[in-house]
C-alpha positions as CSV (number, residue, x, y, z in Angstrom):
1,M,-7.9,34.5,32.7
2,K,-7.2,30.9,31.7
3,Q,-4.0,30.4,29.7
4,P,-4.2,28.2,26.5
5,N,-2.6,24.9,27.0
6,D,0.0,24.1,24.3
7,T,0.2,20.3,25.1
8,P,-2.3,18.0,23.4
9,E,-5.0,16.3,25.4
10,N,-3.6,12.9,24.8
11,P,0.2,12.8,24.9
12,R,0.4,9.3,23.4
13,M,2.1,8.8,20.0
14,P,-0.5,9.0,17.2
15,L,0.7,5.7,15.7
16,T,1.5,2.5,17.7
17,R,3.7,-0.4,16.8
18,R,0.7,-2.2,15.3
19,N,0.1,0.7,13.0
20,Y,3.7,0.6,11.8
21,V,3.5,-3.2,11.2
22,L,0.4,-2.8,9.2
23,L,2.0,0.1,7.2
24,A,4.9,-2.2,6.4
25,A,2.6,-5.0,5.4
26,G,0.6,-2.7,3.1
27,F,3.8,-1.4,1.5
28,G,4.8,-5.1,0.9
29,I,1.5,-5.8,-0.7
30,I,1.8,-2.8,-3.0
31,L,5.3,-3.7,-3.9
32,L,4.3,-7.3,-4.7
33,G,1.5,-6.0,-6.9
34,F,3.9,-3.8,-8.9
35,V,6.4,-6.6,-9.2
36,L,3.7,-8.9,-10.6
37,M,2.7,-6.2,-13.1
38,A,6.2,-5.8,-14.5
39,G,7.5,-7.5,-17.6
40,G,5.6,-9.0,-20.6
41,G,7.2,-6.8,-23.2
42,S,8.7,-7.9,-26.4
43,D,12.4,-7.7,-27.4
44,S,11.6,-6.9,-31.0
45,P,9.1,-4.1,-32.0
46,D,8.0,-6.2,-35.0
47,E,6.8,-9.1,-32.7
48,F,3.7,-8.9,-30.5
49,N,3.8,-10.7,-27.2
50,Y,0.5,-11.8,-25.8
51,A,2.0,-12.5,-22.3
52,M,1.5,-8.9,-21.4
53,F,-2.3,-9.6,-21.3
54,S,-2.0,-12.4,-18.8
55,W,-4.4,-12.8,-15.9
56,R,-1.6,-12.0,-13.4
57,R,-0.8,-8.6,-15.0
58,I,-4.4,-7.5,-15.8
59,T,-6.4,-8.8,-12.8
60,L,-4.3,-10.0,-9.9
61,A,-1.6,-7.3,-9.7
62,P,-4.1,-4.3,-9.7
63,I,-6.2,-6.0,-7.0
64,L,-3.1,-6.4,-4.9
65,V,-2.1,-2.8,-5.4
66,I,-5.6,-1.4,-4.5
67,G,-5.8,-3.9,-1.5
68,G,-2.4,-2.6,-0.4
69,F,-3.5,1.0,-0.4
70,A,-6.6,-0.1,1.6
71,V,-4.4,-1.7,4.2
72,E,-2.3,1.5,4.3
73,A,-5.4,3.6,4.9
74,Y,-6.6,1.3,7.6
75,A,-3.2,1.3,9.3
76,I,-3.2,5.1,9.4
77,L,-6.8,5.5,10.6
78,K,-7.0,2.7,13.1
79,R,-6.6,3.8,16.7
80,W,-5.4,1.0,19.0
81,K,-6.2,1.2,22.7
């Protein structure tokens, strides 16, 4: 009878250096998106600050965050030769 082999078919590491660089870049993009989303509040509750509805906070920052998550998914799934 043939014994089951406990070692994987391909002993290479599942992620390479390129994958880790892309993971770091994706994390940086996500972090930048959250930093751009921060702020815009008012010091006084009686005063309304329209700066919280700026294009940077409403449009640019969420696009960066979603793009960063897409880079993260690509970095994890990409198999380099």
